[in-house]
N, C-alpha and C positions, 0 to 999 in steps of 0.2 A: 577591789573592784570586780565587777562581773559584766561580761559582754556576751550576748548571744549572736551567733552568726546564722544566716538563713540561706537556703539554696534558691535556685531559680524558680521553684514552685512555691516558695514562701514557707517551706517547712524548716524547722530548726535543724541545722546540720551539726553545730558544735557550740560549746560553751567555754569561754575563757575566764579564768579567775587569776587574780594577782593581788599583791599587797597594795600596789599603787599604780596609777597610770595617768596619762594625759592625752587629750584629743585636740587636734588642730581644727578649729572651727571652720575654716574655709575649705580645707582639703578633706577633712574627716579622717586623716591619717592618725594613727594611734601608736603610742608607746606604752608597754606594760612592763613593770619591773617588780622583782621580789616574789619568789615562789610562784612563777608563772606556770599555769597548767591549762592546756587546751584539750578538752575531752569531746570526742565525737559521739553521735548517737549510735554508731556501729561498734564503739568500744575502743577505738584507737586513742591513745593518750600520749601527748607531747608535754615534756616538762623542761624548764630552763629557768634562768634568772632574768632574762630580758628578751623581748621580741618587739618587732615593729610591724604594724599592719599598714600596708599601702592600699588605700581605698580604691583608687582609680584602677590599679592593676589587680585588685582582689588577691593580694599576695601577703603572706607572712614571711618575714625574714628575721634572722638573728644576727647579732654582731659576729664577725668571723672568729673572734677570740672566745665566744661564749659556748660552753658545752651544752648540747641538746640531747635529750633522751626520748626515744619514741618506742612505745610498747603496743604491740598488736598481736592478738591471738597467742600470747605466750612468748612471742619473739621480742627481742630487745635490740634496738639499734642505737648507737651513740656516735656523735661526731660534732664537727664544727662547721660553721657557715651554712646553716639550715635555711631552706627555702621551700615554701609549700603554699597550696591553696588553703583557705580557712577550714575546709572539711577534711583535710589530711588525706585526700584521695591520691594525690601525686606529690611526692616530696623528694628532696635531694639534699645530700650533705656535700660540702665542698672539699673537706679534708679530714684526715685522721678518723676514719670511720671504723667502727668495730660492731660486730653483730653476734648475737647468740640466737640461732635459728633452730627450732625444734622440728624434726622431720615428721612428715605425715604418717610414716609407717611405725612410729613409736620407737625408733631405734636410738633415741637419745637426742642430745643437743649437738649441733654443729656450730663451732665458733669460727668466724671469719674475721680477719683483721685487715684493714686497709682497702676494702672494696667499697665502691660507690653503689648506692641503691638507686 
């Protein structure tokens, strides 16, 4: 399946792909399963096995037991209990967060475990 998300100006902000999904006709809430990837126009990439889109709240959430990986500008964050807007501008992990962050000065990678973003 493929779903495009749009910002307030009507511009495409991100694209979601998954092996399968279902949409609730009344609420327009969605569940996507199997090799789920959300890619933004700015290059941020989120991947997991299952997410839920809550239409009214314009929020993407993952089951708390589902590992989620976010890649942005060479940095990689992983954790559980993911919550975000569809454009991946503001997101958070609820538990077991790890990150590999590349420094701006080129001094190598900095790895942090257990911190929330």
